[in-house]
C-alpha positions in Angstrom: 0.0 0.0 0.0 3.0 2.3 0.6 3.6 2.7 -3.1 0.0 3.6 -3.7 -0.1 6.5 -1.2 1.2 10.0 -1.7 3.9 11.5 0.5 2.1 14.6 1.6 -0.7 14.9 4.1 -4.4 15.7 3.9 -7.0 15.0 1.3 -4.9 16.4 -1.5 -2.1 14.0 -0.6 -4.5 11.1 -0.4 -5.4 11.5 -4.0 -4.2 8.1 -5.3 -6.0 6.2 -2.5 -9.1 8.5 -2.8 -9.3 7.6 -6.5 -9.4 3.9 -5.5 -12.1 4.5 -2.8 -14.2 6.5 -5.2 -14.3 3.5 -7.5 -15.4 1.2 -4.7 -19.2 0.8 -4.4 -20.6 1.2 -0.9 -22.8 -0.9 1.3 -24.8 1.7 3.2 -25.9 -0.5 6.1 -28.1 2.1 7.9 -30.2 4.6 6.1 -33.7 6.0 6.1 -36.3 7.3 3.6 -36.6 10.8 2.1 -39.5 13.1 3.2 -42.1 13.9 0.6 -42.9 17.6 -0.1 -40.7 20.7 -0.4 -39.3 22.5 2.6 -39.1 26.2 3.2 -35.6 27.7 3.4 -35.5 27.4 7.2 -36.9 23.9 7.0 -34.2 23.0 4.5 -31.6 24.2 6.9 -33.2 22.2 9.6 -32.7 19.0 7.6 -29.0 19.4 8.1 -29.4 19.5 11.9 -30.6 17.1 14.6 -32.5 19.9 16.3 -36.3 19.8 16.1 -36.5 23.4 17.3 -37.4 25.8 14.5 -35.6 28.6 16.4 -32.4 26.8 15.9 -32.7 26.3 12.1 -31.6 29.9 11.1 -28.4 29.3 13.1 -27.7 26.2 11.0 -26.7 28.5 8.1 -23.7 29.7 10.1 -22.5 26.1 10.8 -19.2 24.9 9.3 -20.6 21.6 8.1 -23.7 23.3 6.5 -21.5 25.8 4.7 -19.2 23.1 3.4 -22.2 21.0 2.3 -23.6 24.0 0.4 -20.3 24.3 -1.4 -20.2 20.6 -2.2 -23.8 20.7 -3.6 -23.1 23.8 -5.7 -20.1 22.1 -7.2 -22.1 18.9 -7.9 -24.9 20.8 -9.7 -22.5 23.4 -11.3 -24.2 26.3 -9.5 -23.0 29.5 -7.9 -21.6 28.5 -4.4 -24.5 30.1 -2.5 -27.3 28.7 -0.3 -29.9 30.5 -2.4 -28.6 28.9 -5.6 -28.7 25.4 -4.2 -32.1 25.9 -2.6 -33.7 27.4 -5.7 -32.2 24.6 -7.9 -33.8 22.1 -5.6 -37.2 23.7 -5.9 -36.9 24.0 -9.7 -36.0 20.3 -10.2 -38.4 17.3 -10.2 -38.0 15.9 -6.7 -37.4 12.3 -7.9 -34.9 13.4 -10.4 -33.1 15.6 -7.9 -33.0 12.8 -5.3 -31.9 10.2 -7.7 -29.0 12.3 -9.1 -27.6 12.6 -5.6 -28.2 9.1 -4.5 -26.7 7.6 -7.7 -23.6 9.7 -7.3 -22.8 8.0 -4.0 -21.9 4.8 -5.9 -23.9 2.6 -3.5 -24.3 -1.1 -4.2 -26.6 -1.9 -1.3 -28.9 0.1 1.0 -30.1 -1.4 4.3 -33.1 0.8 5.3 -34.8 1.3 8.7 -38.4 2.1 7.8 -39.1 3.1 11.4 -38.4 6.7 10.3 -39.8 8.8 8.6 -43.3 7.6 9.8 -45.2 5.5 7.2 -46.6 7.7 4.4 -44.3 10.6 5.1 -41.3 9.3 3.3 -40.0 6.9 0.7 -40.1 3.2 1.6 -37.0 1.0 1.5 -37.8 -0.3 -2.0 -38.5 3.2 -3.4 -35.2 4.4 -2.0 -33.4 1.5 -3.8 -35.1 2.5 -7.0 -34.0 6.1 -6.6 -30.4 5.0 -5.9 -30.5 2.4 -8.6 -29.2 -0.2 -6.2 -30.3 -3.2 -4.2 -32.1 -2.5 -1.0 -33.4 -4.5 2.0 -35.3 -3.6 5.1 -34.2 -3.6 8.7 -36.7 -4.4 11.4 -37.0 -1.8 14.2 -37.7 -3.5 17.4 -39.6 -0.7 19.1 -42.0 -0.3 16.2 -43.1 -3.9 16.4 -43.2 -3.8 20.2 -45.7 -0.9 20.1 -48.1 -3.0 18.0 -48.1 -6.3 19.8 -47.3 -8.4 22.9 -43.9 -9.7 23.9 -44.9 -13.1 22.4 -45.9 -11.3 19.2 -42.6 -9.5 19.2 -40.7 -12.8 19.6 -42.6 -14.3 16.7 -41.9 -11.3 14.4 -38.2 -11.5 15.2 -38.1 -15.2 14.7 -39.6 -14.8 11.3 -37.7 -11.7 10.4 -35.1 -13.3 8.1 -37.9 -15.3 6.3 -39.8 -12.1 5.9 -36.9 -10.4 4.1 -35.3 -8.4 6.9 -31.5 -8.4 7.0 -31.1 -7.0 10.5 -32.7 -5.6 13.6 -32.5 -2.1 15.0 -33.2 -0.6 18.4 -33.6 3.0 19.4 -33.3 2.2 23.1 -31.2 5.3 23.4 -34.3 7.4 22.7 -36.5 5.4 25.1 -34.5 5.7 28.4 -31.0 5.0 27.5 -28.6 2.0 27.1 -28.1 1.3 30.8 -30.6 -1.5 31.0 -29.6 -2.3 34.6 -30.9 1.1 35.8 -34.5 0.2 35.0 -36.8 -1.3 37.6 -39.4 -4.1 37.0 -42.2 -3.8 34.5 -45.3 -5.7 33.5 -44.0 -8.4 31.1 -47.4 -9.5 29.9 -48.0 -6.9 27.2 -46.6 -3.9 25.4 -48.6 -1.5 23.3 -48.2 2.2 23.0 -44.9 4.0 23.3 -42.4 1.5 24.9 -39.8 3.1 27.1 -37.8 2.5 30.3 -38.3 -1.0 31.7 -40.8 -1.9 29.0 -38.3 -1.0 26.4 -35.6 -3.0 28.1 -37.9 -6.1 28.2 -38.9 -5.7 24.6 -35.3 -5.4 23.4 -34.1 -8.3 25.6 -37.0 -10.5 24.3 -36.1 -9.6 20.7 -32.4 -10.5 21.3 -33.4 -13.8 22.9 -35.6 -14.7 20.0 -33.0 -13.7 17.5 -30.3 -16.0 18.9 -32.8 -18.8 19.5 -33.7 -18.7 15.8 -30.1 -19.6 14.9 -27.7 -17.6 12.8 -28.8 -14.4 14.5 -29.4 -11.3 12.4 -27.1 -8.3 13.1 -28.5 -5.9 15.6 -28.0 -2.2 15.1 -28.0 -0.1 18.3 -28.2 3.7 18.3 -25.4 5.0 20.5 -24.2 8.5 21.0 -25.8 11.8 19.8 -29.1 12.4 18.1 -31.9 14.8 18.5 -33.2 16.3 21.8 -35.3 13.2 22.6 -32.3 11.5 24.2 -30.1 12.3 27.2 -26.5 12.0 26.1 -24.9 10.7 29.3 -27.2 7.6 29.1 -26.3 6.6 25.6 -22.6 5.7 26.0 -21.7 2.5 24.1 -20.0 1.1 27.2 -23.5 0.5 28.7 -24.0 -2.3 26.1 -21.2 -4.5 27.6 -23.7 -6.8 29.5 -25.8 -7.4 26.4 -22.7 -7.9 24.2 -21.4 -10.6 26.6 -24.8 -12.2 27.1 -25.6 -12.5 23.4 -22.2 -13.5 22.1 -23.5 -15.1 18.9 -25.2 -11.8 17.9 -23.3 -9.3 15.8 -23.9 -5.9 17.3 -23.4 -2.8 15.2 -23.1 0.5 17.2 -24.4 3.4 15.2 -23.1 7.0 15.1 -21.1 6.9 18.4 -20.2 10.6 18.7 -18.8 11.8 21.0 -18.0 8.4 22.4 -16.1 7.2 19.3 -13.1 5.9 21.2 -15.3 4.0 23.6 -17.0 2.3 20.6 -13.7 1.6 19.1 -12.6 -0.2 22.3 -15.6 -2.4 22.3 -14.9 -3.3 18.6 -11.3 -4.0 19.6 -12.1 -6.5 22.4 -15.3 -8.2 21.3 -15.5 -10.3 18.2 -19.2 -9.7 17.8 -19.0 -5.8 17.9 -18.8 -3.5 14.9 -19.5 0.2 14.7 -19.9 3.1 12.3 -19.7 6.9 12.2 -22.8 7.3 10.2 -24.7 10.3 11.6 -21.3 11.8 12.7 -19.7 12.2 9.3 -22.1 14.8 7.8 -22.6 16.7 11.1 -19.1 17.3 12.4 -16.7 19.9 11.0 -13.7 17.5 10.9 -14.8 14.1 9.8 -11.3 12.8 9.4 -10.6 13.4 13.1 -13.5 11.0 13.9 -12.1 8.3 11.6 -8.7 8.8 13.4 -10.3 8.2 16.8 -12.3 5.2 15.5 -9.2 3.5 14.2 -6.9 4.2 17.1 -7.8 0.8 18.5 -10.4 -0.8 16.2 -9.4 -2.9 13.2 -10.4 -1.3 9.9 -12.6 -4.3 9.2 -14.7 -3.5 12.2 -15.5 0.1 11.1 -18.5 0.0 8.7 -19.9 2.6 6.4 -23.4 4.0 6.8 -24.9 7.4 6.0 -27.8 7.3 8.4 -29.2 9.8 5.8 -32.8 10.6 6.4 -35.4 13.1 5.3 -33.3 14.8 2.6 -31.2 13.4 -0.3 -28.3 15.8 0.1 -27.1 14.0 3.2 -26.6 10.7 1.2 -24.3 12.5 -1.1 -22.2 14.5 1.4 -22.0 11.5 3.8 -20.5 9.3 1.1 -18.2 11.9 -0.2 -16.8 13.0 3.1 -16.5 9.4 4.3 -14.3 8.4 1.4 -12.2 11.6 1.8 -11.8 11.1 5.5 -10.9 7.5 5.2 -8.4 8.2 2.4 -6.8 11.0 4.5 -6.4 8.9 7.6 -5.1 5.8 5.9 -2.6 7.8 3.9 -1.1 9.7 6.8 -1.0 6.6 9.0 0.4 4.0 6.6 2.6 6.0 4.3 6.3 5.5 5.3 7.8 8.8 6.5 
């Protein structure tokens, strides 16, 4: 690899390797559908933020990542490098054509899609997303979505039949329903679920799903939201380290820790010491101003083969494009500066 890499540092020096990575098709193992309808300018800004507070959206325009994203999109569409030019181009273009152009530019071979968000009817389904991206797509089963519609026994049955029903993985948003420290929750009524599951009921649902998944043989991978997100979670309760008891109990289950910021090193340690743990930087890459620094932290301990790619793109097609572009650039930069002989 040393002969392939340039001798300088940074993205420009990573050119030879970046050319290779740009030619490699991606498996985006965690993504969501695109919202229907056209946003106002402030709503458009809000799509680049995890904040649900409309008062925050005007401030997004001053963010480093948003400004960089606008520049990337302007270059892609050959526009003036301004927010107004990008936004007006979006409004003037057929929505499907606009989304498809961005998704196809990511060079994605597979999309694994969590249909739990956006809510049904508000966004594209997993198969529609695959058509827009011109790639293969498969659904991921969100545990909490099933738990809110059935009993624990019904949930176990859905998980047992998940592979047969075409699902390629399970996903939990326990982080949004009380946090990842399952041992902190008290007892609950195990007889039924229904309604919004959180706290102890969420813990019981996730545990039942994991038990059924392993009992079925050849367990499906389980994606776990860890780290930052919108204001519906409490950051100190979503550290990846809280998953240690589950990782050790369900040793045959591949766990994939999603996002992980600002606990990237902690997730990297788990992937370093446990053979059934993988992780990604999905939501992190398009939201931080220095994506390469996150890749550096991730690979300080973890093997490269344990760090997966995902966009976690949702609601708006621009995020698919910038996530894929910045991921390739960040990975090329870190591998170049780390592996090139000095």
